[in-house]
Each structure stands twice: as structure tokens, then as C-alpha cells.
N, C-alpha and C positions, 0 to 999 in steps of 0.2 A: 506495498498501497504506499504510494506515492505521500500519504499526510505525513505521514514518521518519517521518512529520511527524504532527509534533502539530496538530491542528486541530480543529473548530469549524461542526458542523453546523447553517447557515442558515439553508436552507429546503429543499422542495421544489417543486416551477415544473415547469411545462406550459404550451407555444406554443399561441396558440389555434388550435385550427385539431390544433392534435397530440392523442393521447392520450395516450401515456407521460408519464412527467413523470421528468424528472433531481432529483438532492439534487445543491444550490450548497453548497461548504465550504469554507471558510475557513484558509489556513492560516498557522495560528499560529506561523511559522519567522520566517515573515517580517517579521512586530514589529519596534519594537525590543524591549526584554531589561525593563523596566518591563514594560512593558504585553500585554508574552507571557505572564508572569509571578501580573501578577492573574487573564487573561483563565481563568489554567489553572488559580488557586486558584476563580474561582464557578465554573466550567464545569460542577457534579457540581450546582449551585447553576438555571444556564440549562439545562441535559439535563434535568432536574426539571421544570422551566417549557416547557418546551420539548412535552412530554409529556401536561402537566393539557389543554395552549393543545389536539395534537394529539384528545384527550378531547374536549372541549369545556367542560371543569372552566375556562371563565376568569377569573374571579375568584381562585382557586385562579393555577392561573396566572398575572394583574398581580398576584397578592404575588411569586409568583417574581421575576418578569425587574425588576420594585422593586429588591428585595435586588438584584441584580447590578447596576444603575443606580447607586446607591450608591456600587458601586465602581471603574463604570463611567460617569461623564455622561455622555461627549463615544459613548460605542457607539450607533450606525447603528442600530443591527440588533439588539439590545436597545428605543430608540423604537420604532420597528417593528415591536416585536411589542404594544408597550402602546399600543401603536390599536389596531391589529386587536380585541388583547381586544375595550378598550370600544367595540369598532364591530365586533363577530361577536354578546356578547354578550346585545345590542338588537334582534341575525336570528332569526329562527325557521327555525336552516340543520341545510337535509333530514339522516334517519340513516347517509345513504352520505360526507356530510362529511367531508376526506380531509383538510384541511389542505390541500392543494398549488392555485395560488396559478398561472389561466392568467392571464399573458403578456399584450396584448392590442396590447402594441407595441414595436420594440425598443428 
């Protein structure tokens, strides 16, 4: 129940060969107090950037993730999204692209 925990949605992933995806979340309550507060302060910008990403608006998504990166320079999730934005904006993604990452290994 998300009312009990402070969370940040990380990604939607599917295992290769499976049709269903799962949502991966980060439970922020496990972070030290300072880092948790920073992530909560940046949560709105992060979520907005994720929505741009899912809408294939990769330049806007990159701008949002870059703003989050200024406050959270060591955030690996944000770094991954920045890399994906650069990669995907160069591709001609299909109309039905839904942002789900297919995992090819464990």
C-alpha cells in the first residue's frame, strides 16, 4: 500500500518471453534521512520527466532528469533514464512503444 511508504516508481519491466510487465518501485523510507528528503523534494520533477519519457518526448524528459541530477548527482536511476533518452531519441520507435524494458538476463 503506497499510503504506508514513500515510494518512487523506477521502471516497468518484463522478463524476456513474458507478456506481462511489472512495476519496479524504490521504497524511499529505506534511505538515510537526507537522501530521502532530497528524493522527495525532486519527486514531482522526476515523475514529470518519466511521463515525458513514456510519451516519447525525450528532450523534455532529458531536461527534467537533468534537473533532478543536479540535486542527486549519484542517482543511478536518473543516470539510466538520461542514457535512455539519448539513445531512444535517435530511434524510430513503434507507435505502440510503452516504455517497458524487456530484461534479457537475470
